[in-house]
N, C-alpha and C positions, 0 to 999 in steps of 0.2 A: 276172834279178829286179829288181823298181823299188826304185827308191830311196825311201826315207822322206821322206815331206812334212817341207820345213825348218820349224823354228818359227816362228808367227806371233806370239809374244810380242813384246811392241813392247821388250823388254827393259829398261822402266823403269815403276815404278808413277805414275800420272798424278796430279800433285797438284792439291788444291782442297779444298772447306771439307766433303767427306763423310768425312774422316780421322779424325774423334771415333771414339774406343774405345766399346765397350759393357761392361759389367759381366762378362758372360759370355766375354770375349776378353783376360781378364787373363792376366798371365804365369803365375800359380802358383793353382792351383785346389785340388792338393790338401795337405791339411795335412801337415807332419813330423812323422813318427813319434817317440814318446819313446824316449831311449836305454834299454837295460837297467838301465844303472846308477840312472838317475833313476826307474825306476817301479820297483826296489828299493827304493831311498830312502823314495819314497813309501808303499811299501806296509808298511815299517816303523815309521813315523812314523804310518801310520795304525791299527797296532795298540795303539801306546802312547796316543794319545791320545783312544781310544776313541769312542763313538756320536756325539759333535758333530761329531768331524773327520768321520766318515764322512759326515754329513750333508752339510756342505761340500763335501767332495770327490764328492759324488753331483750335488751342484747344479754344480758345476764341470764335470764329465762330462756334463751336461745341456747348460749352454750351450756346450760344444765339441762334442757332437753337431751340435747345433743350426748352430752356425756352420759345420761342416763339410758339412753339409745344405744350408744357404742358398748356400755359395758353390760347391756342385755344381748345384743349380739355381736360378739367379740369378732366374729370375722367380717363387719361391716368395714370397719378403717384401713385393714390391709386390701379388702377389695377396691376401696376407691383410690389407694394408692396404686395400684398396680391400673386400673383404668386411665388412672392422670398420665403415666409412664406408657403407655400403650397407645393412647391420644398424642402424648408428644412425639412418638415412632412414625404413626401413622400420616404426620405431616407430611414427613420426608422420609419414606421408609428404605433407604439406603445405608449403606456402609460409611457415607459422609457423617450420618445423624449419630450425635455424641450417645444417642439412647441404645444404638444397636448393639455395642459392645457389653450392655446388660441383659441383652435377649438372649445375643447368640456369641459362640465361642469366638476368642479374638485370637489373632497373630496363626491365620492358616500358612502352611510350606506346600510347595508342590510336592507332588511323589515322589520318595526316593527311586522308585523304579519306575518306568513306563507301566501304567496301569495299575499301579498298588494305589492304598488309599492316601488322603492328604492327609499330613502332619501337623500338628499344634504346638507352638509355643507358648513360653509363658511370658506374663508382663504384669502392669499395673492394671489393665483393662480388666483383666481375671476379678478384681477385687469388685468392679460393678456387676460383673456376673453373678459372685456371690451375694452381694447385697440384694438385686434384684429378686433371685430363688429364695432367699431367706424372706423377702415380704410373701412369694408365692408360697412357701411351704406354711407361712404364719396363717394365711387364708386358707388353704386345705387342710390344715390342722383345727382349725376352730369350727370350720365349716362341716367338717364331716362328724365331728364330735357332738355338734350342737342338732345337726340336722338328721344324720342316721343314727348316730351311736346311741344318744340319749333314748330317743324313742325305742329303740330295741331293748335298754335298758330297763326302761317303765315295762315293755312288752313282757321280760324276763323276771319281773316281780322285784327289781331293786328298788327301794325306797328311800334309804339312807341316804341322804345329800352327800355322806363323808363318800360312802361307797361306792355310789353313783362319780364321784368324780373320779376315784380309783380307777373302775369301771372303763370309763371314757378314754382316760390315758392311755391304759393300758391297750385296750383293743385298735386305737388311732395307732400305737407304735407297731404292734403286730402287723397291722394293715401295710403301713411304711416298710417294715423290715422284710415281711413277706415279697415285697417288688424289689428293694435293692440287695438281698440275700442275693437272690439267683443270679439278678444282673452285676453284682461285683465276680460270682464263679464265671459268668460268661465274659466277662472283661478279661479275666486271667486266663480263662483257655484260649484265650488269643496273643498270650505273652509266652516268654520265654520260661518265666517263673510256677507254669504251672504243673504238677498240684504241689505248691507250696515248696516249691526247689530253690533254695535260699541260693544258691552259687551264682546264679544269672543276675541277682539282685546288685551284684558288685561289678560283675561282667559289664563291660562296654561305657563304664560310669564315663561322664554323666548323663544322665539319661534328661535330655533336653527335649525331645520331641515325644508327640504321643498322639493316638489314633484320638479321633473325636470321641468315640464312646466311652474311652480311657478317661480323656480330661473331663468329659460332661460329667462321668460317674464320680472323681476325685473332688471335682468343685461343689456337684449336688451334693455331696454328703460334708464337705464344709459348710453348706448352707444350712442343712439340718443341725448339725451342731452348733452352728453360731445361735441359730434360733432359739434350742435349748439353752443354751447357755445366757442368754438375753433376758427369756422369762424365767430362770432360775433366780439371777443374781437380781432381777429387779424385786424380789422376795415379794410379789404378789398373794403367796398364801403364807399360814405359818410354817416354820421350818419344820421338817421333820428330823426324826431320830439321826439318821443317815445323814442329815445335809451337808458337813462338814466334809465328809468322804464323796458324796455327789457332786461337791464343787471340785474338789480335789482333781478327780476324773474329769471332771469337764475342762479346767484349768490344762490338764494335761494331755487329754485331747487334742485340744485346739492349738495347744504348742507343737504337738508332733504333727498336725497338719501343714501349720502354717511352714516350720522348718522344712519337714520333708519335701515339701511343693516348690520353695524357693532355693534351695539347695538340693535336689534332684535326687532326693532319695523314695519317689515315688514307688518304684517297687516294694518297699519296704511296708511303706503308707498302704499300699493297696491289699498285701497279706494280713495287715494288722487289721484294716476295716472290714473285709471279708468275716474274721476269725469272731469279730465283734459283732457284726449285722447277725449273723447265724445265729448267735448265741444267744443275742437281745430278741430274736423272733419266740425262742423257747421259752426265754423267761417271760416275755409279756405274756403270750397264751396261756404259760401256766398261773399267772397270777388271774388271768381271766377267768380259766376255769375254777380257781382256788374262789373267786367273790360269785361264781355262779354255782358254787356247792355242788360241783359236778363230780358224778362218781368214776370219772376217768381221771381226775386230778391226781390220784396215788401212783398209778404206773405212767401216769405223764410225767410225774415230777420225778422219777426216777430218769425217766428217759432225758429230761431237762439236766440233771445234775452230769448225766454223762457226756451230754455236747457240753456243756458249759466246761468240764474239767478236759475234755478233748481240744476244743477249740481255745480258751483261752488261756490253759495251762501249757499244754501238752506242745500244741503250734508254735505257740507265744515264746516258750522256753527253747523251743529250737531255734527261732529267729534271734533269740537272747544269745546263744550259743555261739548261731552264725556272725553275729557281730563281735565277739571276743575271737573269733580263728579266722571267719574268712574275710572280713573288712578290711582286714590289711595286707591281707597275702593274694588277694584274686583283684584284679585290674590295678589301675594306677592308685597310689598312694601320696598324696603332696597336695599342698595349700599353695593354688593359683587361682589369683582372681580375675587375670585377663582370659584366661583358658576354661574358666568356672568348674577347676579341679578343686572340688570341698572335700573330697574323702582323704581327711586327715586324722589326725590323732585326735584333735581339738574335737572335729565332728564325732569321731568314735565315742568319746567319753560322755559328750551330749546325747548321743542314739542312745547308748547304753544304758546311762541316767534315768533318760525320760522313758522306755520302755520298761526297765525296773521300777521304776515308781507307778508305771500302770499295773505292771504285776502285782506289787505289793497291795493295790487296792482291790485289785479281783482276788487275791489271795485272802482279806480279811471278809468280802464278800461269800467267798466259798466256805470262808468259817460258819459265818451266818447259815448259810444255806443247808449246811451239812448239822447244824444245830436243830436246823428246824426238821431234817428229814430224820434225826434220832430220836424226837419228840414225836414224830408222829407217827413213827414204827414201832419204837420200845414203849411207848409209855402213853398215856393218856390225855397228856397234857395239853391245854388247849389256849393257854396263856398267847397273846397277841404279841409278836415281836415286832409287828411291823414298822412301818417308819411313823412317827406321832399314832399310836394306839388307835385304831379305826374304834375301838370299842368306847374309846374314851371319848372321841368326837362325836359319836352316835349318840352318847348320854346328853354332853352338850347342846346338840340340836334340841331333846327333848326336855331340856331343862333352860333354855333361853329366857333371862329375863324380860317381864314385859313390865312398863309401865302404866299402874292406875292413879287417877287425879283424884284429889283430895280422901286419901287414904289415911285411915287415922288407926295407930294402935294402942290398945289398953293395955295399963301396966304401966311396969318403969322403963317405957319407950325412951322417954327421954335421956336417959343416961347414956346413949350412944352405943350401948352394948348391940353385939348380934348384928346379923347381915344388912340390918334396916334400921338401926340405931340413930338416933338423929345429935349431930356435935353438940347441939345446943339444948340446955336443959328445957323439958316440957315443950320443946317444939315438935310436936307430933303431928303436925298440921300436912307438912311436906308429901311430894310424891315420893312411894314406896316400890320398891322393886318385889315384883311378885315370882316366886319361883314355886311353881304349883305344875307336878308332872300331872300326865294324865292318868296316872293311878291314884295319885294326891287326889283329885278332881272325884275318882267316883266313891273312894274313901270319906268323903266329906262327913258322913252320918256316922262315924265310929265314935264311941264312946269313949271319954276319958276327957282330961282337963285339956281338951283343945275346943278353940273357938275359932272361926272364920268372920275376921274384922272386916266391916263395910265390902265383904265381897272380895276381900284384896290378899290379905296373908293370912296364914296359917300362923296361931300362937301360942304357945304355951302359958298358960295363965299363970303359973308357979314361977316360972324363970324369965317371964316376959321376952324371949327369945323365939324367933321364928324356928319351927320346925319343919323342917327341909326332908321329905319325904322321898328317895333316889331310888326307892325299891323298883323294878321292873316287873 
């Protein structure tokens, strides 16, 4: 008989900036049912208050149903918002429509040379573009995760709710960066900074005009990170272990995006975008293979580490060095608000500071990644280093407390000790929490001083405390 294949799982979830949650992976999706006594009270009050109260109750019922539906199908609300905006534009589909700037690029300029491409400037209308496509990405993220990735995860045999949530997040992230990584390289190939040539980043400053694909790429990336930050900061799920690092990364990223766009350091921003997009693709796919326990995870993880070090550290350290050495010597170096010359000492300090902070966060993640690699290669460590240990989350799923009505606990339950003890002496008639795992249910017939009281709680007759069997 052949031995079963040893698990290829890394034993830890790889840290990085792809760990932001989605709305559809919140901890709780289902509304809690109302207690019978509450429903009875509301029914009695309704009969006394007449038609006006009945209307209010119907309104509350409608909003409650809408809330439940929108939480179950998290792509529905952004879809409705998109349809409203598109309907408003369809009334007058011209540039005079205020909605036009949200859907299409603004500030077109005539070609600089005959037959050349149309160049686009910058302005406040670009905020509408970012806002609209933040909604678009919210819809695509939630819809793809729920309607495409979740069924695939079920097909692959992922049963844990926590692992399914992580799996959906990482697959979507891989899909996004599989598109925008090559797109960024294509945009860079049409500029003077190809391939990560630092000198043109400062030549010809300020860089106020860009081609349509350059501007679209830059603003769509801003929309992506804005959407990620909004969901992350709403605290829609329990913060993970690297939550502070993730928040710091998003704050630094959004600051770099906003300042680089406003003050015309977009060539630096383009290079930083690409280094993170490509490394994020390998990060997300590594996590996906890890969740699937693929035999490819070992060699692919090593490849990911190489890409991460090259993209996030070697290339970004080159950019940092260029900020120190070429920022002042290449191109104009002055502060002039009228001519929009912002390449000065102040902007140099701010740029270097933000890029250094981003590098520090990436170095922290690199340390954690290398620690996972060491444990995987040199030892048989299988402890989970992931953000909010997934094993704990899976155990919590199996040990969720359920409420059983009119359960009574024998023995000294009135002392208030234990997980189900009553605060009032002798009051053991209250509803008690049942913590019975699947294996506990199978072992109900085990001999010893244990008893199942009213089919609700497992109790030790000597100590009158619940015996919680958490063995798997």
